[in-house]
C-alpha positions in Angstrom: -14.3 13.7 10.2 -13.9 10.4 8.3 -12.5 10.5 4.8 -12.8 8.2 1.8 -11.0 7.9 -1.5 -12.3 6.6 -4.8 -9.6 5.5 -7.2 -10.8 5.2 -10.8 -8.3 3.2 -12.9 -8.5 3.4 -16.7 -7.0 1.1 -19.2 -7.0 -2.7 -19.3 -6.1 -4.4 -16.1 -3.5 -7.1 -16.3 -4.9 -10.7 -16.7 -3.6 -11.6 -13.3 -5.1 -8.6 -11.5 -6.9 -9.7 -8.3 -8.4 -8.2 -5.2 -5.1 -8.8 -3.5 -3.5 -6.3 -5.9 -6.2 -3.8 -4.8 -5.2 -4.3 -1.2 -1.7 -3.2 -2.1 -3.1 0.0 -3.7 -5.1 0.7 -0.6 -1.9 0.7 1.4 -0.6 3.5 -0.7 -3.5 5.8 0.4 -2.8 5.7 4.1 -4.4 9.1 4.8 -8.0 7.8 4.0 -10.2 5.9 6.4 -11.8 3.9 3.5 -10.8 3.4 -0.1 -12.8 2.1 -3.0 -11.2 1.1 -6.3 -12.8 0.9 -9.7 -11.1 -1.1 -12.5 -12.3 -3.1 -15.5 -12.1 -6.4 -13.6 -12.7 -5.6 -9.9 -14.3 -2.9 -7.8 -17.5 -1.0 -8.0 -19.8 -0.7 -11.1 -19.2 3.0 -11.4 -18.2 6.2 -9.5 -21.7 6.9 -8.2 -21.9 3.4 -6.7 -18.6 3.8 -4.9 -19.5 7.3 -3.7 -22.8 6.1 -2.3 -21.1 3.2 -0.6 -18.6 5.6 1.1 -21.3 8.0 2.2 -23.4 5.1 3.6 -20.4 4.0 5.7 -20.1 7.5 7.3 -17.4 9.1 5.2 -18.0 12.9 5.3 -15.1 13.8 3.0 -14.7 11.9 -0.3 -11.9 12.5 -2.8 -11.9 11.1 -6.4 -8.5 10.2 -7.9 -7.7 9.2 -11.5 -5.1 6.5 -12.3 -4.1 4.4 -15.2 -2.6 0.9 -15.7 0.9 1.5 -17.0 3.0 -0.6 -19.4 4.2 -2.9 -16.6 0.6 -3.4 -15.3 1.2 -1.2 -12.2 -1.2 1.5 -11.3 0.1 5.0 -12.0 -1.7 8.0 -10.5 -2.3 10.8 -13.0 -2.3 13.6 -10.4 -5.9 14.5 -11.3 -8.0 14.7 -8.1 -11.4 16.1 -7.3 -13.1 16.4 -3.9 -16.6 15.2 -4.2 -17.9 16.2 -0.8 -16.7 17.4 2.6 
């Protein structure tokens, strides 16, 4: 069974936030087959858009995780997690 993760990051992204920074975050979630990230500057339009994208790519288990941009501009996971399907 393939699994996907949606990481929803609240707060203002640092000015120098790029898709390369998102790649670093994806490496933190090694247990998932596919990861989608939502920030104010990059990523999907909203959670439903990311969820639909993961389902269309064959992910049968999708987990939603909350994170926030910390003072240093790094992503900090809040520990809040919800399984959307699977």
